[in-house]
VEXSEDREN-941428 format. One record per residue: residue in three letters; x, y, z of N, C-alpha, C, CB in turn. Coordinates in steps of 0.02 Angstrom, whole numbers. Glycine has a CB too. Layout:
REM residues N
 res    n_x    n_y    n_z   ca_x   ca_y   ca_z    c_x    c_y    c_z   cb_x   cb_y   cb_z
 ALA      X      Y      Z      X      Y      Z      X      Y      Z      X      Y      Z
...
END
This chain:
REM residues 259
 res    n_x    n_y    n_z   ca_x   ca_y   ca_z    c_x    c_y    c_z   cb_x   cb_y   cb_z
 MET    869   -446   -889    770   -411   -899    766   -357   -888    704   -435   -851
 LYS    765   -308   -947    755   -238   -962    711   -217   -914    729   -224  -1030
 LYS    663   -177   -882    613   -166   -836    566    -89   -847    655   -170   -764
 PHE    534    -65   -873    503     14   -869    453     11   -824    470     47   -938
 SER    452     88   -802    409    103   -758    380    187   -781    447     92   -682
 PHE    326    190   -747    305    242   -763    276    282   -702    263    231   -813
 HIS    301    345   -705    252    378   -619    219    456   -662    337    412   -516
 PHE    166    433   -618    101    480   -643     76    535   -594     34    433   -656
 ILE     50    585   -603      0    614   -537    -64    650   -562     41    675   -486
 GLU   -108    616   -513   -182    626   -547   -216    642   -471   -221    545   -599
 LYS   -234    709   -478   -261    755   -403   -224    694   -366   -369    771   -379
 GLU   -261    674   -306   -235    653   -252   -201    591   -250   -277    654   -211
 SER   -214    566   -321   -139    485   -344    -89    504   -365   -148    423   -411
 ASP    -41    494   -320     15    487   -339     66    399   -361     37    529   -284
 VAL     45    392   -410     70    294   -453    123    284   -486     24    260   -516
 THR    144    237   -460    228    225   -507    207    156   -519    323    232   -457
 VAL    202    130   -583    195     70   -607    251     46   -635    148     66   -646
 ILE    271    -25   -622    330    -58   -635    310   -140   -692    366    -75   -546
 SER    331   -134   -728    343   -207   -788    412   -188   -823    269   -217   -865
 GLU    420   -263   -878    464   -284   -914    409   -288   -980    505   -350   -884
 SER    352   -277   -951    302   -249  -1042    299   -169  -1030    187   -286  -1055
 ARG    275   -148  -1088    261    -82  -1103    177    -96  -1106    303    -51  -1178
 LYS    160   -137  -1159    102   -148  -1140     53   -164  -1055    102   -192  -1180
 ALA     94   -184  -1044     71   -217   -944     50   -146   -935    155   -252   -865
 LEU    103   -109   -935    102    -11   -917     32     20   -923    151     43   -981
 ARG     27     -3  -1002    -26     41  -1014    -85      6   -999    -27     66  -1080
 PHE    -95    -71   -997   -176    -97   -981   -166    -76   -906   -201   -195   -995
 GLY   -121    -57   -851   -125    -35   -786   -152     38   -775    -61    -42   -757
 ILE   -106     64   -842   -127    138   -820   -220    161   -859    -50    198   -861
 GLU   -219    124   -906   -292    152   -908   -343     99   -865   -318    160   -993
 SER   -332     45   -833   -371     32   -780   -379    101   -741   -340    -27   -737
 PHE   -309    127   -692   -326    174   -681   -369    226   -671   -311    175   -694
 TYR   -369    269   -730   -437    297   -752   -492    287   -747   -445    300   -792
 LYS   -501    204   -773   -557    194   -797   -612    182   -727   -548    132   -850
 HIS   -556    148   -675   -597    139   -608   -590    207   -557   -566     67   -565
 ARG   -548    259   -576   -550    318   -522   -613    353   -564   -466    372   -510
 LYS   -624    340   -612   -671    390   -645   -739    344   -604   -668    393   -752
 ILE   -747    295   -616   -808    236   -594   -810    279   -509   -772    118   -596
 LEU   -774    280   -466   -763    304   -384   -774    368   -387   -689    293   -347
 GLU   -741    415   -440   -761    508   -431   -854    496   -445   -709    581   -521
 LYS   -869    466   -502   -941    479   -495   -967    454   -440   -978    455   -546
 PHE   -959    363   -417  -1001    346   -351   -998    410   -288   -964    269   -317
 VAL   -949    429   -263   -932    476   -208   -955    553   -221   -852    474   -198
 PHE   -972    565   -280  -1010    619   -303  -1098    598   -292   -986    632   -387
 LYS  -1119    570   -296  -1177    539   -295  -1202    491   -207  -1166    487   -365
 ASN  -1138    476   -194  -1163    480   -103  -1102    474    -65  -1220    410    -70
 GLU  -1120    551    -39  -1064    579    -13  -1037    542     63  -1083    656     -7
 ILE  -1080    503     96  -1080    477    154  -1022    424    132  -1153    450    183
 PHE  -1012    384     87   -980    340     58   -902    379     86  -1002    331    -28
 LEU   -885    431     50   -820    483     71   -800    497    139   -832    550     49
 LYS   -875    522    155   -828    561    239   -837    514    278   -859    638    287
 THR   -874    462    280   -903    409    366   -815    377    359  -1002    311    353
 LEU   -781    371    446   -754    332    464   -745    245    485   -752    362    487
 SER   -826    231    467   -855    163    485   -885    128    408   -923    176    548
 PRO   -871     73    410   -880     26    364   -959     53    359   -860    -59    386
 ILE   -985     22    308  -1057     47    230  -1047     -5    208  -1050    118    156
 LYS  -1106    -13    213  -1139    -50    169  -1162    -59     83  -1178    -44    197
 VAL  -1147    -52     29  -1164    -33    -27  -1214   -104    -69  -1090    -10    -61
 LYS  -1267    -71   -105  -1296   -120   -134  -1267   -122   -218  -1376   -110   -122
 ASN  -1246   -177   -246  -1241   -177   -296  -1181   -141   -345  -1292   -164   -299
 PRO  -1111   -141   -300  -1084    -83   -303  -1033   -109   -356  -1059    -50   -233
 PRO  -1001    -59   -405   -939    -68   -450   -886   -100   -417   -913     -4   -476
 GLU   -831   -120   -459   -796   -177   -427   -746   -138   -370   -751   -225   -489
 ILE   -717    -74   -391   -686    -33   -344   -727    -29   -278   -677     35   -374
 ILE   -764      9   -283   -816      5   -245   -813    -69   -188   -876      6   -299
 GLU   -833   -116   -227   -844   -182   -175   -786   -196   -147   -868   -249   -206
 ILE   -746   -191   -191   -677   -217   -133   -648   -150    -86   -593   -251   -187
 MET   -655   -102    -95   -631    -47    -41   -706    -70     20   -629     61    -84
 VAL   -777    -84      7   -829   -100     55   -795   -171    105   -907   -120      6
 GLU   -776   -228     66   -762   -284     83   -698   -252    133   -750   -338     19
 TYR   -651   -252    140   -582   -248    161   -580   -180    215   -529   -240     89
 SER   -625   -155    219   -629    -89    253   -678   -131    320   -673    -11    196
 THR   -728   -156    294   -757   -191    333   -741   -227    373   -782   -213    315
 ILE   -692   -273    340   -643   -323    406   -601   -298    431   -605   -383    392
 CYS   -602   -231    420   -532   -180    469   -578   -138    495   -460   -126    421
 ASP   -657   -138    502   -685    -96    539   -647      2    528   -674   -137    617
 VAL   -655     -1    479   -641     85    463   -678     96    392   -545    108    453
 GLY   -668    161    395   -730    206    340   -692    162    275   -725    327    333
 PRO   -726    151    194   -701    116    149   -642    161    121   -755     95    100
 MET   -648    239    112   -593    267     94   -527    258    116   -603    317    100
 ALA   -513    215    175   -461    193    215   -414    163    168   -483    146    269
 ALA   -458    122    114   -426     60     81   -422     89      4   -477    -18     91
 VAL   -431    138    -18   -434    180    -84   -386    181   -110   -449    241    -84
 ALA   -327    187   -101   -262    180   -139   -241    124   -156   -213    202   -110
 GLY   -246     62    -88   -238     11   -104   -283    -30   -154   -230    -10    -57
 ALA   -336    -14   -150   -398    -54   -214   -345    -34   -280   -508     -2   -224
 LEU   -338     31   -282   -340     63   -359   -266     21   -370   -338    170   -372
 ALA   -213      3   -327   -161    -34   -327   -177    -99   -361   -139    -41   -262
 ASP   -197   -144   -320   -230   -223   -332   -270   -203   -394   -287   -259   -261
 ILE   -316   -157   -429   -355   -165   -480   -319   -171   -547   -399   -116   -478
 MET   -244   -101   -541   -219    -95   -554   -156   -164   -596   -227    -57   -514
 VAL   -152   -220   -543    -97   -255   -562   -133   -329   -590    -41   -262   -495
 LYS   -204   -312   -547   -246   -387   -596   -238   -355   -668   -355   -407   -576
 MET   -272   -300   -675   -294   -295   -751   -241   -315   -800   -315   -222   -771
 MET   -151   -293   -768   -106   -330   -806    -87   -377   -805    -70   -317   -811
 LYS   -107   -410   -754   -111   -490   -773   -145   -528   -802   -113   -520   -738
 MET   -203   -498   -813   -278   -532   -851   -243   -543   -929   -365   -462   -854
 ARG   -190   -482   -942   -166   -493   -997   -141   -530  -1037   -149   -475   -999
 GLU    -96   -576   -959    -37   -632   -977    -41   -692  -1059    -42   -690   -898
 GLU   -111   -691  -1067    -99   -736  -1138    -78   -711  -1183   -149   -764  -1169
 LEU    -69   -631  -1198    -29   -598  -1231     26   -597  -1242    -33   -562  -1224
 TYR     45   -587  -1156    119   -598  -1162    141   -621  -1087    159   -525  -1188
 PRO    185   -665  -1096    187   -691  -1023    250   -639   -970    214   -787  -1030
 LEU    207   -606   -937    225   -560   -891    239   -593   -822    175   -509   -887
 LYS    295   -555   -803    340   -589   -737    332   -532   -677    438   -602   -759
 ILE    324   -466   -705    311   -413   -666    261   -370   -659    346   -385   -671
 ALA    251   -363   -599    184   -293   -619    181   -271   -534     73   -332   -660
 VAL    203   -217   -512    196   -187   -475    147   -114   -491    255   -188   -457
 VAL    138   -107   -440     99    -35   -432    119    -10   -352      2    -44   -442
 GLU    133     63   -365    149     98   -296    110    163   -316    239    110   -274
 ASN     45    168   -269      0    200   -246      3    240   -179    -40    162   -247
 GLY     34    313   -205     21    339   -129     67    314    -60    -55    316   -112
 GLY    105    238    -78    138    209    -29     91    140     -4    152    265     28
 GLU     30    147    -54     11     60    -35     25     40   -104    -82     34     -5
 ILE     75    -27    -82     94    -51   -155     87   -106   -152    157    -40   -183
 SER     56   -141   -217     20   -201   -235     87   -239   -279    -60   -183   -286
 ILE    100   -283   -273    136   -353   -300    158   -412   -319    146   -363   -298
 ASN    164   -416   -392    159   -490   -425    211   -495   -452    107   -507   -473
 SER    274   -506   -418    340   -519   -442    373   -570   -444    374   -491   -421
 VAL    394   -603   -494    451   -671   -479    526   -625   -459    467   -735   -570
 GLU    529   -567   -479    600   -538   -472    586   -491   -399    628   -485   -551
 SER    629   -517   -363    618   -475   -312    645   -401   -299    636   -509   -269
 ILE    638   -361   -248    633   -293   -257    651   -288   -172    552   -260   -294
 LYS    659   -208   -163    653   -188   -112    624   -133   -109    696   -189    -89
 VAL    573   -109    -26    535    -92    -26    547    -34     33    496   -139    -30
 GLY    584     42     12    603     89     83    548     93    131    620    169     68
 LEU    577    101    190    533    145    247    544    205    239    547    134    321
 TYR    488    253    272    514    315    273    460    332    335    514    361    195
 ALA    490    372    404    458    358    458    486    451    474    486    277    510
 GLY    485    482    441    521    553    470    587    554    489    491    579    530
 LYS    572    588    571    634    602    586    659    548    628    639    666    614
 ASN    629    496    639    635    446    704    715    424    680    564    368    709
 LEU    712    353    730    778    337    718    771    268    654    816    316    800
 LEU    736    278    627    737    235    561    799    248    505    665    251    522
 GLY    783    358    501    812    395    457    828    352    391    870    426    488
 GLY    764    338    367    765    334    288    787    264    272    817    390    251
 LYS    839    228    312    871    188    308    866     99    308    897    212    342
 LEU    811     91    311    781     36    316    724     20    265    761     33    379
 GLY    724    -54    261    685    -56    210    647   -149    208    739    -29    142
 PHE    614   -172    169    610   -251    166    636   -274    102    534   -279    174
 LEU    648   -329     91    662   -368     32    602   -436     11    739   -399     48
 ILE    553   -395    -49    495   -433    -38    532   -485   -122    398   -376    -37
 THR    534   -559   -100    536   -607   -125    487   -632   -189    536   -637    -77
 LYS    518   -664   -231    444   -710   -260    407   -743   -229    449   -758   -301
 ASN    431   -778   -182    404   -808   -111    350   -768    -69    465   -815    -62
 ASP    370   -690    -70    326   -672    -32    249   -634    -99    374   -615     28
 SER    267   -658   -142    206   -634   -198    171   -676   -220    224   -605   -257
 PRO     93   -653   -236     78   -599   -226     52   -573   -162     45   -591   -267
 SER     55   -497   -162     32   -502    -84     20   -399    -91    118   -548     -8
 GLY     11   -366    -51     11   -310    -40     48   -271     24    -46   -303    -44
 ILE     60   -209     27    103   -177     65     52    -93     89    183   -169     14
 GLY     68   -101    147     -3    -38    170     21      3    228    -89    -80    203
 SER     38     76    214     74    103    261     30    159    287    141    122    237
 SER     21    171    364    -13    229    380     35    283    456   -101    192    402
 SER     20    324    448     66    358    501     54    436    497    148    341    488
 ALA     56    444    573     37    511    603     79    574    604     26    501    666
 LYS    114    567    560    181    602    566    194    627    491    245    550    595
 ILE    177    579    443    189    610    376    136    583    322    266    594    353
 GLY    110    625    272     45    608    230    -13    636    255     31    537    224
 HIS    -66    652    206   -143    684    202   -192    640    248   -175    682    118
 ALA   -159    576    244   -224    527    274   -249    543    356   -195    437    272
 ILE   -301    517    358   -322    552    437   -285    473    472   -441    572    460
 SER   -261    492    532   -237    453    587   -257    470    650   -172    453    588
 PHE   -278    439    696   -327    446    755   -262    417    819   -415    386    743
 GLY   -197    388    787   -143    370    832    -78    411    832   -126    303    817
 GLU    -42    388    869      6    428    869     83    388    832      9    452    947
 ALA     68    316    791    131    317    758    178    342    707    131    284    749
 ASP    237    343    716    276    355    670    251    320    589    341    330    700
 LEU    278    251    606    228    206    557    236    156    551    222    215    498
 VAL    163    132    521    156     71    539    149     37    460     94     63    594
 THR    166     -4    444    169    -67    388    152   -131    413    239    -78    357
 ILE    106   -125    365     44   -207    365     82   -240    290    -84   -182    344
 PHE     85   -300    308     91   -358    255     34   -401    244    144   -403    273
 ALA     19   -400    197    -58   -431    172    -63   -480    120   -104   -378    145
 LYS   -123   -491    100   -123   -549     30   -152   -500    -14   -178   -632     33
 ASN   -179   -438     -3   -173   -384    -57   -175   -316    -26   -229   -389   -110
 ALA   -144   -258    -76   -144   -216    -54   -210   -177    -29   -112   -197    -88
 THR   -268   -192    -46   -315   -167    -22   -336   -163     56   -352   -191    -55
 LEU   -326   -238     61   -332   -240    170   -259   -222    176   -351   -344    227
 ALA   -206   -223    161   -161   -195    206   -154   -124    209   -102   -219    194
 ASP   -216    -91    178   -218      5    164   -231    -10    217   -270     63    112
 ALA   -316    -50    224   -351    -26    284   -333    -47    342   -411    -37    283
 ALA   -284   -105    354   -269   -143    402   -209    -68    437   -236   -234    372
 ALA   -181    -62    397   -125     -4    407   -154     63    471   -111     38    315
 THR   -220     62    421   -252    128    466   -288    123    521   -296    166    433
 ARG   -313     54    540   -357     41    582   -280     17    650   -425    -24    546
 ILE   -232     -9    640   -189    -32    707   -162     50    715   -111   -107    692
 ALA   -145     97    651   -131    149    663   -154    176    721   -140    176    620
 ASN   -216    184    711   -264    225    758   -264    199    845   -347    214    724
 ILE   -246    165    853   -241    122    906   -157    122    954   -260     47    867
 VAL   -113    156    916    -66    162    927    -49    211    952    -45    152    895
 LYS    -80    239   1008    -66    313   1052    -66    300   1134   -135    374   1035
 GLY    -45    339   1160    -45    352   1225     48    362   1263    -93    284   1254
 ALA     44    378   1359    107    397   1358    151    331   1360    119    446   1413
 ASP    128    269   1363    155    227   1378    190    207   1293    107    182   1423
 ILE    247    192   1285    262    190   1205    247    131   1184    333    204   1182
 GLU    287     84   1211    294      7   1225    227    -25   1208    315    -10   1304
 LYS    194    -27   1252    138    -26   1285     54    -15   1195    156     60   1358
 SER     74     31   1184     55     76   1122     72     18   1059    110    158   1116
 ILE    126     21   1046    160    -38   1010    142    -84   1009    209    -54   1023
 LYS    142   -117   1063    112   -196   1073     29   -200   1069    136   -228   1157
 LYS     -6   -177   1085    -81   -164   1080    -88   -151    996   -108    -92   1132
 GLY    -41   -118    961    -47   -129    908    -53   -179    863    -21   -110    900
 LEU      5   -226    871     49   -292    864     -9   -333    865    109   -312    925
 ASP    -22   -336    938    -89   -382    962   -144   -394    915   -126   -351   1020
 LEU   -166   -340    874   -217   -322    834   -228   -363    779   -210   -263    815
 VAL   -145   -389    761   -126   -397    703   -190   -487    682    -23   -401    707
 ASP   -168   -526    753   -183   -599    724   -256   -586    707   -172   -668    781
 ASP   -319   -529    721   -377   -536    732   -414   -532    652   -396   -482    786
 ILE   -361   -493    620   -370   -477    555   -350   -530    498   -335   -418    546
 GLU   -415   -560    481   -388   -629    416   -349   -601    366   -456   -669    366
 GLY   -296   -639    333   -261   -606    282   -206   -556    290   -304   -577    250
 VAL   -195   -530    352   -133   -481    349    -81   -569    390   -147   -374    418
 PHE    -35   -528    334     28   -578    375     53   -560    440     96   -581    336
 GLY     91   -495    449    118   -463    498    124   -387    470    184   -498    518
 ALA    162   -375    524    168   -298    544    217   -257    573    127   -285    582
 PHE    244   -191    564    297   -158    558    277   -115    611    315   -131    491
 ILE    300    -84    674    270    -23    709    311     13    718    238    -27    765
 SER    329     82    692    379    121    761    343    170    773    461    152    748
 ARG    377    190    840    329    275    857    400    273    896    223    288    914
 GLU    420    342    916    480    368    929    543    338    938    474    395    970
 GLU    582    324    973    613    280    977    626    199    993    628    303    994
 LYS    563    153    971    533     93    987    496     74    919    484    100   1050
 VAL    539     12    899    502    -10    868    494    -97    887    520     13    805
 GLY    416   -140    836    409   -181    870    391   -210    793    366   -175    937
 GLN    376   -304    797    332   -313    721    323   -383    746    377   -301    628
 VAL    282   -415    715    242   -480    732    235   -503    650    157   -466    780
 GLY    219   -586    654    199   -621    600    257   -625    566    143   -595    563
 LYS    233   -642    507    285   -633    442    271   -591    409    293   -682    396
 ILE    341   -564    393    369   -513    371    432   -516    328    377   -481    421
 PRO    423   -481    290    491   -499    230    567   -492    257    489   -438    158
 LYS    614   -510    223    688   -472    265    694   -412    281    748   -473    231
 ILE    715   -382    333    748   -298    335    804   -307    313    758   -255    407
 VAL    814   -267    260    855   -244    233    887   -172    233    839   -261    193
 LYS    951   -131    238    969   -103    231    959    -55    172   1001   -127    245
 ILE    935     -4    168    937     41    115    971    112     96    885     50    111
 THR   1008    121     42   1056    174     36    997    220     -7   1139    151     -6
 GLY   1031    279      4    988    336    -26    982    403     -3    929    319    -26
 ASP    953    473      8    971    494     28    867    507     61   1033    530     -7
 GLU    844    544     95    797    541    122    719    579     78    822    568    185
 PHE    745    623     58    723    655     18    694    597    -68    786    713     17
 THR    745    557    -74    737    518   -135    688    471    -90    813    483   -176
 LEU    695    440    -42    641    397      0    573    417      9    662    389     66
 LEU    558    469     33    513    508     16    465    513    -50    544    553     22
 LYS    500    538    -80    469    530   -151    466    478   -191    493    564   -188
 LYS    493    429   -198    494    384   -235    453    318   -211    557    378   -248
 LYS    482    305   -123    436    274    -88    453    188   -124    354    316    -99
 ILE    463    160   -159    494     99   -190    587    127   -206    439     77   -275
 GLU    610     99   -155    675    122   -177    741     55   -215    704    160   -100
 ASP    777     62   -264    797     27   -296    781    -32   -302    836     31   -291
 ILE    720    -20   -338    675    -90   -347    718   -114   -400    585    -84   -372
 TYR    750    -82   -476    768    -97   -522    819    -71   -568    728   -101   -537
 PRO    884    -78   -515    943    -44   -543    960    -26   -606    986    -70   -530
 GLN    904    -52   -650    926    -43   -743    872    -29   -768    955   -109   -791
 HIS    793      1   -723    748     -7   -777    760     65   -785    670    -38   -767
 GLU    720     49   -862    707    127   -895    632    159   -886    720    123   -983
 PHE    650    205   -877    574    255   -877    553    268   -945    582    337   -842
 PHE    481    227   -929    428    226   -993    392    296   -996    364    162   -985
 TYR    399    345  -1046    327    405  -1032    310    411  -1108    351    504   -990
END
């Protein structure tokens, strides 16, 4: 099956969309711009929503705001901790909603490292945690049994997002990317302290308290830990620059880039 992908950058958003349907890509991209515009207008009028690091209530919010509020409240973080995952989930949702027009088998959106997946074909998701022992060589194999789902990551070492912890990488697997995004921030915030193993265990222990999170993988310095149901760990090939830039490594070897 031939696949198509489209990569674009819009301000802080760095997005890759993948599907076997060109129409699906267009629907996903159109929904991104629609909902990002709604979000920008909302935060312009509600500055506290943009800056708060704690959950916040909003009356009669638009869809993008509603899901950010819902899952950030579950994870006890500010709503902007879920923004990348929320946009990814909405894009996949809109791609799948048009299935009456075509039998869509693959809908994958990666937004700044947060990934929303609804695919019957397996994909590999590469991990990048800077210069620690992972070395850009590990990843996860996401099969149709793991889909639909979301993946979110947080790091104190790479990326521009705020983290109060010291983890090289916290990767969360959840029922959707919005929850995974918010949960990764919450868990990464508590992975800190002089005792490396204890800090990782503290983060892993929190996973069971967040409904909808399937599992977690945490890396800090020379130590790693995992808990719950996580996809099969696989070896990823490719240099570190490629892994960091693409985030999703070796998804579909024969896919065509659609511009």
